[in-house]
matplotlib code that plots the C-alpha trace (Angstrom):
import matplotlib.pyplot as plt

x = [-17.8, -15.7, -17.1, -15.8, -14.6, -12.4, -9.4, -10.1, -8.0, -5.5, -3.2, -4.6, -0.8, 1.5, -1.3, 0.3, -2.3, -3.1, -4.1, -1.7, -0.3, -0.2, -2.9, -0.3, 0.9, -2.2, -4.2, -7.5, -8.4, -11.2, -12.9, -12.8, -10.3, -7.2, -3.5, -0.4, 0.8, 4.4, 2.6, 0.3, 2.8, 5.1, 2.0, 1.4, 4.8, 3.7, 0.1, -2.8, -5.9, -6.8, -5.2, -8.3, -11.1, -9.4, -11.0, -8.9, -6.9, -6.4, -4.7, -2.6, 0.1, -0.4, -0.2, 3.3, 4.6, 4.5, 7.6, 10.1, 10.4, 6.7, 6.3, 9.0, 7.7, 4.4, 6.0, 8.0, 4.3, 2.9, 5.6, 5.2, 1.4, 2.1, 4.9, 2.4, -0.7, 1.5, 2.7, -1.1, -1.9, 1.0, -0.3, -4.0, -2.5, -0.9]
y = [-21.4, -23.8, -24.0, -22.0, -25.0, -26.5, -24.4, -22.9, -24.6, -22.3, -20.3, -16.4, -15.3, -17.4, -19.1, -22.4, -25.1, -26.0, -29.4, -31.8, -29.5, -30.9, -29.2, -27.7, -25.8, -24.3, -21.5, -20.0, -16.6, -15.3, -14.4, -18.0, -17.6, -20.4, -19.8, -21.5, -20.7, -19.5, -17.0, -15.8, -15.3, -13.2, -11.2, -10.6, -9.4, -5.9, -5.6, -7.4, -7.3, -10.6, -10.6, -11.1, -9.2, -6.9, -7.8, -7.1, -10.2, -10.1, -13.0, -13.4, -14.0, -10.6, -8.9, -10.8, -9.3, -5.6, -3.9, -4.3, -0.5, 0.1, -2.5, -1.2, 2.1, 1.0, -0.8, 2.3, 4.3, 1.8, 1.4, 5.4, 5.1, 2.3, 4.3, 7.5, 5.3, 4.2, 7.5, 8.7, 5.5, 6.5, 10.0, 8.8, 6.2, 9.2]
z = [-13.0, -10.5, -7.2, -4.3, -2.5, -5.8, -7.4, -10.8, -13.6, -13.5, -10.7, -11.9, -11.1, -13.1, -15.2, -14.5, -13.9, -10.3, -11.1, -9.7, -7.2, -3.6, -1.3, 1.1, -1.9, -2.9, -1.2, -1.0, -0.2, 2.4, -1.0, -2.4, -5.0, -5.6, -5.8, -6.2, -2.2, -3.7, -6.1, -3.8, -0.6, -3.4, -4.4, -0.7, -0.2, -1.9, -1.7, 0.8, -1.8, -3.8, -7.3, -8.5, -7.0, -4.7, -1.5, 1.5, 3.0, 6.7, 8.6, 11.5, 9.0, 7.2, 10.6, 11.4, 8.1, 9.5, 9.2, 11.9, 12.3, 12.4, 15.1, 17.2, 17.1, 18.2, 21.4, 22.0, 22.0, 24.0, 26.5, 26.8, 27.5, 30.1, 32.1, 31.8, 33.1, 36.0, 36.8, 37.1, 39.2, 41.6, 41.9, 42.5, 45.1, 47.3]

ax = plt.figure().add_subplot(projection="3d")
ax.plot(x, y, z, "-o")
ax.set_aspect("equal")
plt.show()
C-alpha cells in the first residue's frame, strides 16, 4: 500500500499513471487519496465525495461552486433579515 503522502501508481478515476504527472496537476483529497487534478475537478462537478472512499470533501473551492441561483436566494434572504433587524433596532431606539 502506498504512503498517504505519495500518490498511488494510477489515478482511480481515469486509471492512467500518476507517475510523471507534474505536481501542480495532482490533487490529494482530505482523506489522503491522490488523483489527476483534472479528473477530480470533473468528478466534483457532480459530487462532493471522494471517488474511492466517499468521504465528503469540503473546501473553499467547493463552497465557491454553489449554483448562482442558490447564492442569490441566500443573499436575498440575508438582506431581508438585515432590513428587519434594522427596523427593530430603529423601533427599539425610539
